[in-house]
Each structure stands twice: as structure tokens, then as C-alpha cells.
C-alpha positions as CSV (number, residue, x, y, z in Angstrom):
1,V,16.7,11.5,34.2
2,A,15.8,13.1,37.5
3,D,16.8,10.1,39.7
4,E,17.3,12.1,42.9
5,A,13.9,13.7,42.6
6,G,12.2,10.4,41.9
7,A,13.9,8.7,44.8
8,A,13.1,11.6,47.1
9,L,9.4,11.5,46.1
10,A,9.2,7.8,46.7
11,A,10.8,8.2,50.1
12,E,8.4,11.1,50.9
13,A,5.4,8.9,50.0
14,A,6.5,6.1,52.3
15,G,4.0,5.4,55.0
16,T,1.1,7.0,53.1
17,P,-1.8,4.9,51.7
18,G,-0.9,3.0,48.6
19,E,2.6,2.3,47.2
20,L,4.9,4.5,45.1
21,V,7.9,3.0,43.5
22,Y,10.5,5.0,41.5
23,R,12.2,3.2,38.6
24,H,15.0,4.7,36.4
25,A,14.2,4.3,32.7
26,D,15.3,6.1,29.6
27,V,12.0,6.7,27.7
28,T,13.9,6.7,24.4
29,D,15.2,3.1,25.0
30,E,12.6,0.5,24.3
31,R,14.3,-2.2,26.3
32,Q,14.5,-0.1,29.4
33,L,11.0,1.3,29.1
34,G,9.5,-2.2,28.3
35,S,11.3,-3.6,31.3
36,A,9.9,-0.9,33.6
37,V,6.4,-1.5,32.4
38,A,6.8,-5.3,32.8
39,D,8.0,-4.8,36.4
40,A,4.9,-2.6,37.1
41,V,2.6,-5.3,35.7
42,A,4.2,-8.0,37.8
43,R,4.2,-5.9,40.9
44,W,0.5,-4.7,40.7
45,D,-1.0,-7.4,38.5
46,G,-1.7,-5.1,35.6
47,I,-1.8,-1.4,34.7
48,D,-4.9,0.8,35.4
49,A,-3.5,4.0,34.0
50,L,-0.5,5.5,32.1
51,V,0.5,9.2,32.2
52,T,3.4,10.1,30.0
53,V,5.1,13.2,31.5
54,A,8.7,12.8,30.5
55,G,9.8,15.7,28.2
56,V,12.7,18.0,27.3
57,M,12.9,21.4,25.5
58,R,15.9,22.4,23.5
59,G,16.7,24.8,20.7
60,Q,14.5,27.7,21.5
61,L,14.8,30.7,19.1
62,Q,17.4,29.1,16.9
63,D,17.6,29.8,13.2
64,I,16.2,27.0,11.2
65,R,19.2,27.1,8.9
66,T,21.5,26.1,11.7
67,F,19.2,24.0,13.8
68,D,21.3,21.0,15.0
69,E,20.0,17.5,14.0
70,A,21.2,16.1,17.4
71,T,19.0,18.6,19.2
72,W,16.0,17.7,17.0
73,D,16.5,14.0,17.6
74,L,16.9,14.4,21.4
75,V,13.7,16.4,21.7
76,V,11.5,14.4,19.3
77,D,12.8,11.0,20.7
78,T,12.1,12.0,24.3
79,N,8.8,13.8,23.8
80,L,7.2,11.8,21.0
81,K,9.0,8.5,20.7
82,G,8.9,8.2,24.5
83,A,5.1,8.6,24.6
84,F,4.8,6.0,21.8
85,L,6.9,3.4,23.5
86,A,5.2,3.9,26.8
87,A,1.7,3.5,25.2
88,K,2.9,0.5,23.2
89,H,4.0,-1.5,26.2
90,A,1.1,-0.4,28.4
91,A,-1.5,-1.2,25.8
92,G,-0.9,-5.0,26.0
93,P,-1.8,-5.4,29.7
94,M,-4.7,-3.0,29.3
95,L,-6.1,-4.9,26.2
96,A,-5.8,-8.1,28.2
97,A,-7.8,-6.6,31.0
98,G,-10.3,-4.9,28.7
99,R,-9.9,-1.6,30.5
100,G,-7.4,1.2,31.2
101,T,-6.7,4.9,30.6
102,I,-3.8,6.6,28.9
103,V,-3.1,10.3,29.4
104,L,-0.5,11.7,27.0
105,V,1.0,15.1,28.1
106,G,1.3,17.3,25.0
107,S,1.6,21.1,25.1
108,K,0.0,24.3,23.9
109,A,3.1,24.6,21.8
110,G,1.9,21.6,19.7
111,V,-1.5,23.2,19.1
112,S,-1.1,26.9,18.8
113,G,2.7,27.5,19.0
114,G,4.7,29.6,21.4
115,S,7.7,27.4,22.5
116,G,10.2,28.9,20.1
117,S,11.6,25.5,19.4
118,Y,10.9,23.7,16.1
119,A,11.7,20.4,17.6
120,Y,9.5,20.9,20.7
121,G,6.5,22.2,18.8
122,A,6.8,19.3,16.3
123,S,7.1,16.7,19.0
124,K,4.1,18.0,21.0
125,G,2.0,18.4,17.9
126,G,2.9,14.7,17.2
127,V,1.7,13.7,20.6
128,H,-1.7,15.1,20.0
129,G,-2.0,13.4,16.6
130,F,-0.8,10.2,18.1
131,A,-3.4,10.4,20.9
132,M,-6.3,10.7,18.5
133,T,-5.1,7.8,16.4
134,L,-4.5,5.7,19.4
135,E,-7.9,6.5,20.8
136,A,-9.6,5.4,17.7
137,Q,-7.9,2.0,17.9
138,L,-8.2,1.4,21.7
139,A,-11.6,2.9,22.5
140,P,-13.5,-0.2,21.2
141,H,-11.6,-2.3,23.7
142,G,-12.5,-0.2,26.7
143,I,-9.4,1.9,26.9
144,R,-9.7,5.7,27.1
145,V,-7.0,7.9,25.6
146,N,-6.6,11.7,26.1
147,A,-4.0,14.3,25.6
148,V,-3.5,17.4,27.8
149,A,-2.0,20.6,26.4
150,P,-0.8,22.8,29.3
151,G,0.8,26.2,28.9
152,F,3.8,27.3,30.9
153,I,4.5,25.7,34.3
154,D,6.7,27.6,36.7
155,A,9.0,24.6,37.3
156,G,11.3,22.2,35.5
157,M,12.2,23.2,32.0
158,S,10.0,26.3,32.1
159,A,11.5,27.7,35.3
160,P,14.5,29.5,33.7
161,I,12.0,31.6,31.7
162,Y,10.7,33.1,35.0
163,E,14.0,33.5,36.9
164,D,14.5,36.9,35.3
165,S,12.7,39.6,37.3
166,D,11.7,41.5,34.2
167,V,10.1,38.4,32.7
168,R,8.3,37.8,35.9
169,A,7.0,41.3,36.1
170,A,5.7,41.1,32.5
171,R,4.0,37.8,32.9
172,G,2.7,38.1,36.4
173,P,3.4,36.0,39.5
174,A,2.9,32.3,39.4
175,G,-0.6,31.5,40.8
176,E,-3.5,29.2,40.4
177,M,-4.0,27.9,36.9
178,N,-6.0,30.3,34.8
179,L,-6.9,31.0,31.2
180,R,-3.9,33.1,30.4
181,W,-1.0,31.0,29.3
182,T,1.3,34.0,29.8
183,E,0.9,33.5,33.6
184,P,2.5,30.3,34.6
185,A,0.8,27.7,36.7
186,V,2.3,26.5,39.9
187,P,3.8,22.9,40.0
188,G,1.0,20.5,40.7
189,A,-1.7,22.7,39.2
190,L,-2.4,20.0,36.5
191,A,-2.5,17.1,38.9
192,P,-6.3,17.3,39.4
193,A,-6.8,17.2,35.6
194,Y,-4.6,14.1,35.3
195,D,-6.4,12.5,38.2
196,V,-9.8,13.0,36.6
197,L,-8.7,11.7,33.2
198,R,-6.9,8.6,34.5
199,S,-9.8,7.6,36.8
200,N,-12.4,5.1,35.7
201,N,-15.3,7.5,36.2
202,P,-15.3,10.0,33.3
203,A,-16.2,7.7,30.5
204,D,-17.2,10.6,28.3
205,F,-13.6,12.0,28.3
206,N,-12.0,10.2,25.5
207,G,-9.9,11.4,22.5
208,G,-9.7,15.0,23.5
209,A,-7.0,17.6,24.1
210,T,-7.5,20.6,26.3
211,C,-5.3,23.6,25.6
212,R,-4.7,26.7,27.6
213,S,-4.4,29.7,25.3
214,E,-3.9,33.4,25.9
215,E,-7.6,34.3,25.8
216,H,-9.5,31.1,26.2
217,T,-9.4,27.4,26.7
218,S,-10.1,25.3,23.6
219,E,-10.9,21.7,23.4
220,L,-9.8,19.6,20.4
221,Q,-11.9,16.4,20.0
222,S,-11.2,13.3,18.1
223,P,-13.7,12.6,15.3
224,Y,-13.9,9.0,16.3
């Protein structure tokens, strides 16, 4: 858990409009995550939006015959179970209010492959399936659910991929988000998309997953 980064962000936001609070929580631990959600509900009298961004990538390019079970469990528990637990505990206050938005952060790797990790691809594919099932159940109660499937971001767990100069030269410099997943997006490039999806305005955005691919952007829509 990136405690130092979270605390630094909260300190940076001090004095700006609104309120930002950082709370340490292991998303694979239901007790910790449930407590964090309960604190948010008590502090702000409910939850308007949930965005699940916690994630890890491990086991890239490993042989399936020797892929470690502990690695699988870590990745799937963080990426998929974490999204499930967060949505589970946020859904209660949203249902009580009759409104809310949930944005689940998946990945292109869960739609069209490319991560090189069995566990990561499976976990993100699971996030997209979970989003469509969750949307079908919550939409009748005024709660919108969407999944976002970004490609590479030149930060965090993707950053080491671009530290090598040869890799950077092959993939191009990090710039504004575009339709080629081989060119990484800069940190924050997805923030506007998250902001639109979590707002109360775009009622038509519900149950979809937007994916950046090498040649085009595709949209997967829930049948519900």
C-alpha cells in the first residue's frame, strides 16, 4: 500500500476546495475495507461514487507449468476480490440513497490480452464480467456501473517497462492518450474519463467497458 504517496496527496490537496482524506486499507481484507467505507459514509453522510483503482501485476512471461500459486492469489485477490469487496460495501449506502456510481478499473489485458501474466489477465477479465453482472442488479435502483479498460500508463507498475531506452524508442514517448496502446499514456490521462463516469450527469453511460487497443477503441456494452 502506497501510504507515503497517499499521505502526500492529501497534504497537497489541503487548502483546496473540498476535502481529501487518505485512509490505509488492504483491499484484500474485508474487515479493513469495510471499515474504510463505513468511515467515509460517516464522514460525508453517504457515498456518491466509488472508483476501484488498487491493482498489482506479477508473473509476466512465466511458464504456466511453473506459475506460482501465491503469485496468482496475490494478483487475483488484489485486482478482482478487492473490486468485489469495495463494491459490496459501497452498494449498501448507495442503495439506501437510491443513487450512486461505481467505476471499476479493468484493463485492456482483460479484454484483448497483452499483459503477459496469466493472473493479471484473468483478474482484469473478471473485473469486466463482474461489472456487467453488477450493473444488471444495481441499475434498477438508480446506481450506474461501468468498467474502464486502459492500456499502458507510464507510471506505477507499468513504469519499469519504459525505463529501458530501447523499449521507449520502440514504443514512442509518453504523450497524450491516443488510440495506440503501444504508446503509454501519461499519469492522469484517464482522470477525465473517470470524472465523467462517476458524475451524476451521463445517465446513458451504464454497463460499458471502453478499451484502448492497437488500432482502435472498442466499447463493450452490457446486454442489460
